[in-house]
N, C-alpha and C positions, 0 to 999 in steps of 0.2 A: 639551645635554650635562648630565649630572648629576655632581656631585662632592661628596664628603664635605667639609664645611667644618670649621674648628677649632671645638672645643666652646666654648660660652659658658656658664660655670657648669656645671650638670649637664645642660644641654640638648644633644642631638645635633642638628647642623644640616646642611642640604644646600644646595649652591650649584647653581642651575639657570640655564643660559644657552641662549638661543634665537637662531638665525641666520636672519634674514629673507633668503631667497635671491633675492628680487625687488629687493633694495636693493644696488647696486654698492658703496656705502660700507661695508656690513656685511662684504663679502668682504675688503676691505682690513683692517678691524679683526680679522677672523678669522685673518689671517696672524700676528697678534701672540699668539694664544692657543696655549699649549703644553699638549698632552695629557699626562696623568700616568697612571701605573699605576692601575688600578681606576676610571678614569673610565668613565662609561656614555654612549655616543653612540647617539641614537635618530634615525632618519631616517624621517620620515613619508612616506606615499605621496602622489602628486600627484593632483589631481582627475581628470585624464584616466585614471589607473590605475583609480580607483574606477568611473568610467563604463564603462571596458572590461570590468571584472568584471561589471557589471550586464548589459551587452549579451551577454556570453558565457553568463551564466546564463539569460537569457531566450531566446536564440537557438534552442537545441534544442527547447524547448517550442513556440515559434512555428512552427518547421519541421514538427514532428510534427502540430500542429493543422492546418497547411495541407495536409499529405499526407492526414490523416484526412478532410478536407473534400472531397478529389477524388473 
C-alpha cells in the first residue's frame, strides 16, 4: 500500500507498506491498518499465475508445431 506521508520540511514523502501473505502474524497486524482515501493498494500476481501465462503463450505454438510435423 502506498500513502502520502506528512511533509518533512519541503520534501514530499510516501509511506509504503508490504503485507507478507505467507506470514499469519502479518494478517493479524493488517487488521489494525485503516485504509484512507487516496491510498493506493497494489496486489502482485502469484508465481503460479506467471507460470500459467507462460504455458498459455507456449501452448498454441507447440500444438501448431506438432500438427505441422504430422
